[in-house]
N, C-alpha and C positions, 0 to 999 in steps of 0.2 A: 504494500500500500504506500502511495506517495502522500506526503503531508498536504493537507488542503484540498484533497480530491474526494469527491463523493463516489460511492460504489454500492451496487445492489449485492446483497449477500444471501438472498433467499429467492424462492419462486422458481419459475421455469427457466429463466435465463440470467443467472447471477453473473457477476463480473469476476475478475481476478482468476479466471480459469477454474472456478469452482463448479462442481457438479450440481445439477438441479436438485433442489430439496426433494426428498422422497414424497411420492404422491400421498395425499391425505394429511400432510404436515406443511405444505408449501405456503399456505396463506392462512390468515386469521379466520376467514370464513369456513375453512375446513372443519373447525371445531364448533360450528353453530349447533347447539343442542337440538334445535328444531329439525335438523336433518337426520338425527339419530332416531331410527324407528323404535328403538327400545325405550327412549325417553319421550318421544312424541309419536305414539303409534297412530296408524291411520284409523280415525274414528268414524269415517263416513266414506261413502262411495266417491264423493268429490275429492277427498284427500287422497284416496287410492288412485283415482284417475290423474290427479295432478302429479303424483309421484311417478306414475307410469309414463307421463309425458315429459318428465324431467323438470317440472315446475316446482316452485317453492310451496311447501306445505306449512301453513302457519301453525304455531303452537299457542296454547292459552296465554303464554307469557310474551308473545311476539309484539304486542302493542301495535301502534299505528305504523311504525317504520321498520319493523323487523330487526334482524341482527345487525344490519349495517349502522344502526344508531350507536353502536358501541364505540365507533370512531367519529361519527359525523355530528352528533348532537351534544357538544359541549363536554367532552370527556377527555381526561388525561390518562397518564400511566406513571409507573414508577420503575426504577431499575433496582433489582434485588441482587446484591453482590453474591449472596451465598445460596442461591437457588440455581443449581446446575454448576458444572465445573468452571464456567466462565461468567456466571451470572445470567439473569434473565430479565426481560422486560415483562412486567405484569400489568394486565389491563382488565378493567371492569367498569361497568357503568351503563346507564340508561337515561332515566329521567322523564318527567312529565308523562305524556301519553305515548312517548316514543318507543320505549322498550322496557319490559318489566322483568327480564331474566336476570338472575343473580349469579350466573355462571362467571367463572374467572379463567383467564387464559394467560399463557406464558410463551414468550419467544426465547428459546434457549440459544444463547450466543455460541456455545461450543458446538452444538449439533446443527444449528441454523434451522431449527424446526419449531413449528407451532404445536401447542397441545392445550387441550382444555383440562385444567387442573382441578376444577370444581364444577360439578353439574349445576349447582344452584338449586332453587326450589322448583322442581319440575313435576310434582305430584298434585298440584293444586287445580281446582276447577276454574272456569272462566271468571266467576265472581270473586275469586281470591286474589285477583290481580287488578291493579288500576283503580279507577274511581270507585269509591265506596268500600274498598278493602282497606280497613284501617288497622294499623299495628302500632300499639302504644310504645313498644320498645324498638321500633324502627327495624324489626327483623321478621322474616317469614317464619313459619312454624319449624323449619329445619335449622334455624339459627343464622342463616345467611341474611345480610342486610338487603332491604329494598334498594334498588340501584338508583341513586340520584344522578343528575348531571354532576360529574365529579370535578369539573373545572380544574383549578389548581389545588384541590383539597386532598390529594393523596400523596403520601410519602412512604419511605422505607426506613426501618430501624435495623441496622446490620447486627447489633448485639442480640436482639431477640429474634432475628430473622423474620420480621413481621412487616406485612403490608398494612398501612394504617389509612383508614378512611375517616376524615376529620368530622364529617357531619352525617346525619341520617335523614330519612324520610319516613314520616308517620303514614303518609298516603301518597300514591302516585296517581296519574290521571291528569286531566286538564287543569285542575286546581290542586296542585301539589301542596303538601304540608311538610316543610322542613323542620327538623328538630335537632337540638345540640346533643346528639348521642353519637360518640365515635364507635367505630368497629375495627377490630384487628384480626387479620388473617395470618395465623402462624404458618409459615411455609415449610416447616418441618413436619407438622401433623396435618396440614391443610384443614384446620378447624378454625372457626370463627369464635371470637369472644367480643363482648361489647363493654363499653365504658359507661359510666353513670351519666344521667341526663343533667345538663346544667340548667338551673332554674331561670336564668336571666339571659344568657347568651342567645342571640339570633344569628345563626349562620345560614344565610340564604344564598341567592344566586350570585355568581361572579366572584367567589372568594379565592384566596391564595394562601399558601402555606410554605413553610420550610422546616426541615429537620435540623435540630441543633444537637449535634453529637456530644458536645461538651456537657450539656445539662440533661440530655436524653429527653428533650421536649420537642413536640411539634408545635410551632407557633403558627397562628392563623389570623388573618383579617377577613372579615365578611365583606361581601360586595355592598353596593349602595343600598340594597334593600335590608341589609342587616344592621347591627349596631355595635359590633364587637371586634376588639383585638384581644386575643387570649392564648394561653398555652395549655397543652395537655400532655401529661406524662403517662405512658402505658404501663408503668411498673406497679405491681402490687395488686392483691385481690381484696375486694371489699366484702363486708358482711352480707350484702344483698346479692352476691354472686357476680357483680360487675367488676371490672378491672381498671386500674389506673385512676388518675385524679386530675381535675382541672385546677388551673391557677386562678389568679384574680381576673375578674371580667372588667376590662377597660374599654373606654369608648373607642370606636373606630379611629384609626390613625389618619384616615383620609376621607372624611365625610364628603359625599357628593363627588368623589374622585377615586372610588375604591374598586369599581368593577374591572375585572380581567387584567389586573397587573400581574407581575411575576416577582417572586422573592426567592433568595437563596442565602445560605449561611456562609460567611467568609471567615474561615478559621484564623487567618493571619491577623485580622482586625478584631475578631470576636464581635462581629456585627452582623445583623440581618440587612442585606442589601435589596432594595426594591427598584425595579424598572417600572416607572409610572408613566403611562402612555398619554394621558391627557395633556401634560405639559412637557413630555419628552425629557424627563429628568431622572437622575438617580437620587434615591433617598436612603436613609439608614435608620435602624432601630437598635438600641442597646439592649441585648437580651439580659444583661446583668442588672439593668434598671429599666424594665419595659414601660414603667410609668412615665419616663422622661418623654418630652416631645420628639416627634420624628424630625430628622435633620435632612436638609438638602445638601447634597455633596457637590463639590466643584468638579465639573466634567467638561472635557475638551473634545472636539471633533465628534460630538454626539450625533448619531443618526436619528432619523425619526423612529421613536419607540412606538411599537404597535400593541394593540390589545391581543390577548390570547397567546402571548409569546412564552418562551421558556428562558429561565436564567439558572445557570449551573456553575458550580465551582470545579475547576480542573486542577487537581493536585500537582501534577507534574509541571504544568505551565505556571502554577501559582497565580491563576487569573480567573476572573469571572468570564463565563461564556454566555453570550446572548444570541438567541435564535428566534426568528419569526418566519412563519411560512410566507408572509407578505414579501420577504426579501429573497425568495427563491432559493438559490444555492448559497447566498452570502451569509457568512458566519462572522461574528465579531468577538474579539476578546477585549476585556476591560481590565486595565492594570492601573495601579496607583503608584505615584512616586513618593508617597508618604511612608511613615514608619509602620511598625507592626503592633501598634496599640491604638486604643480608641481616642486618646487625646490628640495624637498626631493626625488621626483620620480627619478631624474637623477642619484641618487646613490643607489636607492633601488634595492633589488634582488627579482625577481619574481620566485616563485617556482611552479612547476607543480606537480599535484597529481592525480592519477587515482581514480575515485570515484564510479565506477561500482562495486557492491558487488561481492565478490568471489563466493557467492552462487547463483548469477543470472543465470537463465537457458535459457533466451530468447535472441537470437541475432536477432534484428529487420531487419537487412540488409539481412541476409541469409533467414530469414523467408519470408520476402516480395518478394524477388527474386524468391523463390520457389513457392510462391502463385500466382504470376502474370502470366497472359496468354499473355502478350504483350512484345515487346522488352523492355529491361531495361538498363538503364545507371547507373550501380551500384555505381560508384565512386562519383556521384554528390549529394551534400547536399544543398549548398547555404543556403537561409533562410528558407528552409523547416524543419529545426530544430530551435525552438524558446523556450524561457523560460518565463513562466507565474508564478505569485506569488499569493497565496491565503492564507490569514490569517496567515502569517508567514511561509508558506510552498512554496518552489520553485519547480515547475514541468517542466521538459523538455518534449516538444511535437514534434513528428516527423511524417511527411508525406513522404511516399515513392512512391508508384505507384498508378495508378488510380483504381486498383482493389485489393489493399491490405489494411489491417486495418490501422488505426491511432494508433501510439504507444506513450506511455508516460513513464517517469521515475521520481520517486520522488528523489529530490536531498537531500543529507544529510544536516542537520542544522549546 
């Protein structure tokens, strides 16, 4: 792999001389539980006829949009370092009336294969999904959470090997009911557990989070419809059978400007860095004193910051990486000339630099959109771009649509 170049690593025609991924594992859509006759048996002559004709057979959990909603309707992903020999991208989600399935899927970087790692709640009747199906603990009878639009609300804890969903849904359908109940999927046992309900926090549409490994806290800010900046620790079991604990509920750090920003933890500064799109600026929050006001950082050569983007820390580069699908193949690194503590950060200048090679020939956004046979939401990235590090090499990983390849880019050292 050449630094700064995008490559396809899965599907029918991967790059780098790689063999096609084995049939049945090439694309995310191969794991659609509605296609599995054991999970979604043909209940009528119409369903049998549709299958004989090679057409899609809806399941009770299919919702309005079917399985393609898992990538196209406001959903992110997380990179799990310790699921598979080289880690895996984990994806889950639905929301509103779009998709009700609580199935979970993984792309294994070592094998370059997709798999469904959890079937979700597939034994319910039609009236157990969507509008009118209310679940006070935000989970189906089998313990899996109702799938919200995950936005930037999902992160990974490498110590627990846990995928963390920051918010829950009491009900799906046209009039969704969000609720501040987190859910955690342990990737060793593939079992879900839930956190306690917060009595005041409102975590609604458009929120964003970051995992703080120093404190083992997922920090999150709600979107404009919510009211909250708050932290949640997944550690510990409570007397009521829930797990983890919430921190203090603070007011939103960006009232009226909170929707669809991106946030990441910078370990060199011990700060949460936010790419805020309404004013195209970088901001920071001090996780050691989260009650302090949010700060605007001095930033040079700043490009237009878009909504629905991704912000990641690359350990080998020792830099933040910003990626938006609106920029096509272009990737940016953000470096600071300041010191390695929060006091110096207040006067440091953050510089932006495009790091996609001039000789790069693949635009993953255009390629994926042309490849897909389903409706596409081209502008959305969220956490479906992540950075993984291998033996001193940082790799960017990108999931686009359910029937497009997974793309990677080697970041410069």
